C-alpha positions in Angstrom: 0.0 0.0 -0.1 1.6 3.4 -0.9 2.3 5.7 1.9 0.8 8.8 0.1 -1.7 7.3 -2.3 -3.3 10.6 -2.9 0.0 11.9 -4.3 0.3 8.7 -6.6 -3.1 8.9 -7.8 -2.7 12.8 -8.8 0.4 12.0 -10.6 -1.3 9.1 -12.4 -4.4 11.3 -13.5 -2.0 13.9 -14.8 0.0 11.5 -17.0 -3.2 9.8 -18.2 -4.4 13.3 -19.2 -1.4 13.9 -21.3 -2.1 10.8 -23.2 0.1 8.1 -24.9 2.1 10.6 -26.9 3.6 11.5 -23.6 3.9 8.4 -21.5 2.3 4.9 -21.7 1.6 3.0 -18.5 3.3 -0.2 -17.9 1.2 -2.3 -15.5 3.1 -5.3 -16.1 6.3 -3.9 -14.8 4.4 -2.6 -11.5 4.7 -4.2 -8.2 4.1 -3.5 -4.4 7.5 -1.6 -4.3 7.0 -0.1 -7.9 3.3 1.3 -7.6 3.6 2.9 -11.0 5.8 2.7 -14.1 5.5 4.5 -17.4 7.4 4.3 -20.6 8.3 7.7 -21.6 7.9 8.7 -25.3 10.5 11.3 -24.8 14.0 10.0 -25.9 17.2 11.2 -27.5 19.4 10.2 -30.5 22.1 9.2 -27.8 19.7 6.6 -26.5 19.5 5.0 -29.9 15.5 4.6 -29.8 15.6 3.1 -26.4 12.7 4.3 -24.2 13.2 5.3 -20.6 10.9 4.4 -17.6 9.3 6.7 -15.1 8.9 5.0 -11.7 7.1 5.8 -8.6 8.0 3.8 -5.7 5.7 2.8 -2.8 7.1 5.9 -0.8 6.9 8.5 -3.3 7.3 11.4 -3.1 9.6 10.8 -0.1 11.8 8.9 -2.5 11.5 11.1 -5.8 10.5 9.7 -9.0 13.2 7.3 -10.7 14.1 7.4 -14.4 15.4 4.2 -15.6 17.1 3.1 -18.6 18.5 0.0 -20.4 21.6 -1.3 -18.3 23.6 -1.1 -21.3 24.1 2.7 -20.8 26.0 2.1 -17.6 29.5 3.4 -18.4 28.3 4.6 -22.0 26.7 7.6 -20.3 27.7 9.3 -17.0 25.1 9.0 -13.6 23.8 5.8 -15.0 23.9 3.2 -12.2 24.5 -0.6 -13.0 20.9 -1.3 -12.9 20.1 1.4 -15.4 19.0 4.0 -12.6 19.6 7.7 -13.8 21.1 9.7 -10.7 19.1 12.8 -11.4 20.2 14.3 -8.0 16.6 15.7 -7.2 15.8 15.6 -3.5 12.6 15.6 -1.6 10.9 18.8 -0.7 8.0 18.6 2.1 5.8 20.5 -0.5 5.8 17.5 -2.9 3.4 15.7 -0.6 0.7 18.2 -1.6 2.1 19.1 -5.1 3.3 15.9 -6.4 3.3 16.7 -10.1 5.8 19.4 -9.9 8.0 17.0 -8.0 7.8 14.7 -11.0 8.3 17.7 -13.3 11.6 18.5 -11.6 12.9 15.0 -12.2 11.8 15.0 -15.8 13.4 18.5 -16.5 16.8 17.1 -15.0 16.5 14.2 -17.3 15.6 16.3 -20.3 18.8 18.6 -19.3 20.8 15.5 -19.1 19.9 14.2 -22.4 20.8 17.5 -24.1 24.2 17.6 -22.5 24.8 14.0 -23.8 24.7 15.4 -27.1 28.2 16.6 -26.4 30.8 14.0 -26.3 33.1 16.4 -24.4 30.8 16.7 -21.7 30.4 13.0 -21.3 34.2 12.6 -21.1 34.4 15.3 -18.6 31.7 13.7 -16.3 33.5 10.3 -16.4 36.8 11.9 -15.7 35.2 13.8 -12.8 34.3 10.9 -10.9 36.9 8.7 -12.4 37.6 6.3 -9.5 34.0 5.7 -8.8 33.1 4.6 -12.3 36.3 2.5 -12.3 34.9 0.8 -9.0 31.6 0.2 -11.0 33.3 -1.5 -13.9 35.3 -3.8 -11.7 32.4 -4.9 -9.8 30.7 -6.1 -13.0 33.8 -7.9 -14.3 33.8 -11.7 -14.5 36.8 -13.8 -13.7 37.4 -17.6 -13.3 36.4 -18.7 -9.8 40.0 -19.6 -8.9 41.2 -16.0 -9.9 38.4 -14.0 -8.5 39.7 -11.1 -6.5 37.1 -9.0 -4.5 39.5 -6.3 -3.5 43.3 -5.7 -3.7 44.8 -4.0 -0.8 48.1 -2.3 -1.8 50.8 -1.1 0.6 52.9 1.2 -2.0 55.1 4.4 -1.9 52.4 6.7 -3.8 55.4 9.3 -4.0 57.6 7.4 -6.2 57.5 8.2 -9.9 59.2 5.1 -11.5 57.5 1.7 -11.6 57.5 -0.3 -8.3 57.4 -4.2 -8.0 55.3 -5.8 -5.1 55.0 -9.2 -3.6 51.5 -10.4 -3.6 49.3 -13.0 -2.0 45.6 -13.8 -2.4 43.2 -15.3 0.2 40.6 -17.7 0.1 38.0 -15.1 0.7 38.7 -13.4 -2.5 41.0 -10.7 -1.0 44.6 -10.0 -2.0 47.3 -8.1 -0.5 50.6 -6.6 -2.3 53.3 -4.7 -0.6 56.4 -3.1 -1.8 58.1 -2.8 1.7 60.8 -5.1 2.7 58.3 -7.0 5.0 56.7 -10.2 3.6 53.1 -9.7 2.9 52.4 -12.7 5.0 53.6 -10.9 8.1 51.6 -7.8 7.4 48.5 -10.2 6.7 49.3 -12.0 10.1 49.6 -8.6 12.0 45.9 -7.9 10.7 44.7 -11.1 11.9 43.8 -12.5 8.5 43.7 -16.2 8.1 46.4 -17.4 5.7 45.1 -20.9 5.0 45.4 -21.6 1.3 47.3 -18.5 0.0 48.8 -18.2 -3.3 52.1 -16.2 -4.0 52.2 -13.6 -6.8 53.2 -10.2 -7.7 52.1 -6.8 -8.7 53.6 -4.0 -11.0 52.8 -0.4 -9.7 53.0 2.5 -11.8 51.9 6.2 -11.9 49.5 7.7 -14.5 50.0 11.5 -15.0 47.0 13.4 -13.2 46.5 15.1 -16.7 46.0 11.8 -18.5 42.5 11.2 -19.4 41.0 8.0 -17.9 37.4 7.4 -19.0 35.5 4.2 -20.2 36.6 5.2 -23.8 40.2 4.8 -23.1 40.4 2.0 -20.5 42.7 -0.8 -21.6 40.3 -3.9 -22.4 43.3 -6.3 -23.1 46.6 -7.5 -22.0 48.1 -5.9 -25.3 46.4 -2.7 -24.8 47.7 -2.3 -21.2 51.1 -3.2 -22.4 50.9 -0.4 -24.8 50.0 2.1 -22.1 52.5 1.0 -19.7 55.3 1.1 -22.5 54.0 4.7 -23.3 54.3 5.8 -19.6 57.7 4.2 -19.0 59.3 4.6 -22.4 60.3 0.9 -22.4 58.9 -1.1 -25.1 57.0 -4.3 -23.9 57.1 -3.1 -20.3 54.1 -5.4 -19.1 54.9 -8.1 -21.5 58.5 -8.4 -20.5 57.6 -8.1 -16.9 55.0 -10.7 -16.9 56.9 -13.1 -19.1 60.4 -13.2 -17.3 59.0 -14.9 -14.3 57.5 -18.4 -13.8 54.5 -17.7 -12.0 53.0 -20.4 -9.8 50.0 -22.0 -10.6 47.0 -19.8 -10.1 49.5 -17.0 -9.1 47.9 -13.7 -7.9 49.5 -11.4 -10.6 48.4 -7.7 -10.5 49.0 -4.2 -12.3 48.1 -1.1 -10.6 47.9 2.4 -11.7 48.1 5.3 -9.4 46.8 8.7 -10.5 46.5 11.1 -7.7 44.2 9.7 -5.1 42.7 7.5 -7.6 43.9 4.0 -8.0 43.1 1.4 -10.9 43.9 -2.1 -10.9 43.8 -5.4 -12.8 44.5 -9.0 -12.1 46.0 -10.9 -14.9 44.6 -14.3 -15.6 46.9 -16.7 -17.7 45.4 -18.1 -21.0 42.7 -20.4 -20.4 42.2 -22.0 -23.8 44.7 -23.1 -26.3 43.7 -20.4 -28.7 44.0 -17.6 -26.3 47.4 -16.1 -27.4 47.7 -13.7 -24.5 46.9 -13.6 -20.7 43.4 -11.7 -20.0 43.0 -8.8 -17.9 40.0 -8.7 -15.1 39.5 -5.1 -13.6 39.6 -4.9 -9.9 39.1 -2.5 -6.9 42.3 -1.6 -5.2 42.6 0.1 -1.7 45.7 1.9 -0.6 46.6 0.8 2.9 
C-alpha cells in the first residue's frame, strides 16, 4: 500500500491526461514496491531509440521519481547506475506531498537537461573523468573472472610518491581478498598482523606505476586487453614491452595472484592478470579489480 496514495493518484491522473504521446503506463512492470511505471515517449539520439521508464516507488514522493534506462548505458553515459537507474540528484521537498506533479516535473526536467548535455561527447568525457574512481569501481564490480582467480579487493601497500615503477610481492586469500606490498616486509607478516587467516594463500606479484594526473581516464580509453595495457605501460615508462617483459620474465606459480596497478593522484586502478585459459588464447586476460591503498 502506498504511503501517500493521493499523491500517486494525482500523478497518475496527470499523465493519463497527457495521453500516450507523453507516456504509456506499464502495469506489467508494477509491483508492491514499484507502484506506477510508465514508458516515456521522450527520448534522444544518444539513447538509440531506447525508451526510458518513469517509476514511482511505494514511498513517493519521499523517494523522488526514478528514471530507468537499459543497463547497457551504464559506463556508456555518465550518472547511470549498474541497474540502469539515472542519478538525477533531485531531492525531496516537503511541499511535494501536496503538489506531487511539480515533483515529477523536476525529475523530468533534469532528465531532459541530461539528454541535451549527452549530445556533447566532451561533456560525457568530462563527467566520467570527474568521478573516475567511482566509475572504475563500478566497472570492476561488473567484471567476470574464473572462480579460482576471483579478486574482490586488492589492498596495496606502496609508496605513492615514487614516480618510477615499483614491484610488489602479493598474495591472495581464500575469501577473494589479495594483498600486495612493496616494502621489505613479507606480505604474510603484514597479513598476520591484521589477523587475517592465511590458509590456502597463493603467492604472486604486482607491477605498480603512476599515471599522470592530466592523463584522461574514462571508459573510452580504458585498456581492455593485455596488449592494450602493455602499450599504455610502455608509453608511460618509455620502455617497449613493459608489461609483457615483466610478466613473462617470471615463472609464476599455478593460479598466482598477479596484478597491475596504476596510481593517479588519489585514484587507483587495477587489474588481475589471468593466464590463458584456452589453447587459442594467445595472451593473458585482464580482469579489472577494486584497489585500496593501505
